[in-house]
C-alpha positions in Angstrom: 13.5 -24.9 27.3 14.3 -24.8 23.6 12.7 -22.6 21.0 9.9 -24.3 19.1 10.5 -24.1 15.4 7.1 -24.9 14.0 6.3 -23.9 10.4 3.8 -21.1 10.0 2.0 -19.3 7.1 1.7 -15.6 7.6 0.8 -12.2 6.2 3.3 -9.5 7.0 2.9 -5.8 6.8 5.8 -3.3 7.3 6.6 0.3 7.1 10.1 1.8 7.5 12.5 4.5 6.5 15.0 3.2 4.0 18.0 4.4 2.1 17.9 3.5 -1.6 20.8 3.8 -4.0 21.3 3.3 -7.7 22.8 -0.1 -8.6 25.5 -0.9 -11.2 24.8 0.6 -14.6 22.3 3.2 -13.2 23.0 6.9 -12.9 22.5 8.8 -9.6 22.2 12.1 -11.5 18.9 13.6 -10.4 17.8 10.5 -8.6 16.4 10.6 -5.1 18.5 8.8 -2.5 16.1 8.4 0.4 12.5 7.5 0.9 9.9 5.5 2.9 9.1 1.9 1.9 6.0 0.1 3.0 4.1 -3.1 2.2 0.7 -4.4 3.4 -0.3 -1.2 5.3 -3.2 1.2 5.0 -2.6 4.5 3.4 -4.8 7.7 3.7 -5.7 9.1 0.3 -7.9 12.1 -0.7 -10.6 11.0 -3.2 -14.0 12.1 -4.5 -16.7 11.0 -2.0 -20.3 10.8 -3.3 -23.6 11.2 -1.5 -26.8 10.1 -3.2 -30.2 10.7 -1.7 -33.8 10.4 -3.1 -35.2 13.6 -4.7 -37.9 15.5 -2.9 -40.9 17.3 -4.4 -41.6 20.5 -2.7 -44.3 23.0 -3.8 -44.6 21.3 -7.2 -40.9 21.2 -8.0 -38.0 18.8 -7.4 -34.8 19.8 -5.7 -33.4 21.3 -8.9 -36.3 23.8 -8.9 -36.7 23.1 -12.6 -38.4 19.7 -12.8 -42.2 19.9 -12.1 -43.6 17.1 -9.9 -46.7 16.0 -8.0 -44.8 13.5 -5.8 -41.2 12.8 -4.8 -41.2 9.6 -6.8 -41.0 11.7 -9.9 -37.8 13.5 -8.8 -34.3 12.4 -9.8 -31.8 11.4 -7.1 -29.8 14.3 -5.7 -26.0 13.6 -6.0 -23.4 15.7 -4.2 -19.6 15.2 -4.1 -16.9 16.4 -1.9 -13.1 15.7 -1.6 -12.2 13.8 1.5 -9.7 11.4 3.1 -10.3 7.6 3.3 -8.0 4.6 3.8 -6.8 2.2 1.2 -5.2 -1.1 1.9 -1.9 -2.0 0.1 -1.7 -5.7 -1.1 -0.7 -7.8 1.9 2.5 -9.8 1.4 2.2 -13.5 2.0 4.8 -16.0 3.2 5.7 -19.0 5.2 8.5 -20.1 7.4 9.7 -20.8 10.9 11.9 -19.2 13.5 14.9 -20.3 11.5 14.0 -19.4 8.0 11.2 -17.8 6.0 10.1 -16.7 2.5 7.7 -13.9 1.5 6.4 -12.4 -1.7 4.5 -9.2 -2.3 4.6 -5.6 -3.5 6.3 -2.7 -1.8 5.7 1.0 -2.3 8.6 3.5 -2.1 7.7 7.1 -1.6 10.8 9.1 -2.4 11.9 12.3 -0.8 11.0 14.1 -4.1 7.3 13.0 -3.6 7.4 10.4 -6.4 6.7 6.7 -6.2 8.3 3.4 -7.2 6.5 0.1 -6.9 8.6 -3.0 -6.4 7.4 -6.6 -7.0 9.6 -8.6 -4.6 10.4 -11.9 -3.0 12.4 -12.4 0.2 14.3 -15.3 1.8 15.2 -15.0 5.5 17.3 -16.7 8.1 16.6 -15.6 11.7 16.5 -11.8 11.6 18.4 -11.5 8.3 16.3 -11.1 5.1 17.5 -11.0 1.5 15.2 -9.2 -0.9 15.1 -9.4 -4.7 12.6 -7.5 -6.8 11.7 -5.7 -10.0 10.2 -2.2 -10.5 6.7 -2.6 -11.9 4.2 -0.1 -13.3 1.7 0.3 -10.5 0.1 -1.0 -7.3 -3.7 -1.2 -6.8 -5.0 -0.6 -3.3 -8.5 -1.6 -2.0 -10.8 0.6 -0.1 -11.2 0.2 3.6 -15.0 0.4 3.8 -15.1 1.4 7.5 -13.1 4.6 6.7 -15.8 6.1 4.5 -17.9 8.7 6.1 -21.6 7.7 6.7 -23.8 8.4 3.8 -21.0 8.5 1.2 -19.4 6.1 -1.2 -15.8 6.1 -2.4 -13.9 4.5 -5.3 -13.4 0.8 -4.5 -9.7 0.9 -5.6 -6.9 3.4 -5.7 -4.0 3.0 -8.2 -0.5 4.3 -7.4 1.8 4.5 -10.4 5.6 4.2 -10.5 6.4 7.8 -11.6 10.0 8.2 -10.5 11.8 8.4 -13.8 15.2 7.6 -12.3 14.0 4.1 -11.6 11.9 2.9 -14.7 9.9 -0.2 -14.9 12.1 -3.3 -15.2 14.9 -2.1 -13.0 16.1 -4.7 -10.6 16.4 -4.3 -6.8 18.5 -6.2 -4.3 18.8 -5.8 -0.5 20.1 -7.3 2.6 17.7 -6.3 5.4 17.1 -7.0 9.1 13.7 -7.2 10.7 12.2 -7.3 14.2 8.6 -7.5 15.4 6.9 -4.1 16.1 5.6 -5.4 19.4 7.2 -7.7 21.9 4.3 -10.1 22.1 4.9 -11.3 18.5 7.2 -14.3 18.5 7.7 -17.7 16.8 6.7 -19.6 19.9 3.2 -18.4 20.5 2.3 -15.5 18.2 3.2 -15.2 14.5 4.8 -12.0 13.2 2.1 -9.8 11.5 4.1 -6.6 11.3 7.7 -5.8 11.5 10.3 -3.0 11.5 12.5 -3.3 8.4 16.0 -1.7 8.1 18.6 -1.9 5.4 19.8 -0.5 2.1 18.3 -1.4 -1.2 20.0 -1.0 -4.6 18.0 -0.3 -7.7 19.5 -0.5 -11.2 20.7 -2.7 -14.0 24.0 -4.6 -14.5 26.2 -2.9 -17.1 
């Protein structure tokens, strides 16, 4: 039985270890050479969590023990904050294609081995398991809060911004890669189940032509 090559529209997330190297015209002096690249996944970040509850009047004073009161309705809300971990969602890449070819577009986050970050705005074209990536370093990526990860009774910032702060790869640098991908689980295939997440491997160059 032949492979069914129906066209699909999909959202793909990936996370992988990658080797990144400076391209033509860029200097490797002081630049990191390895990192982890991801797109469309959830990241854990530590942020300020806020709990707000109604004020309570006790023995003629509100919770602050300064404000006089005769009922709790006269008391200001009590706000407490803590630092805690929650999840934020990276922008999910979008694409379309079939078993034979595909295209995607999105933003990828590189966390370098020196702890700094680079955000890449990219597009890909693929044939079977081979994928060509072209992209540009941009200033930042905005992630959205995963509401279910917030502890009960608390609120968290609705967005989290990650800036490109690796000086070796400034905004505007170009990137180019030849990558290979495979589904992260065997049940994902072009015949019955679209690929929603994948293992990505390859080498990406970042730099400018001389």
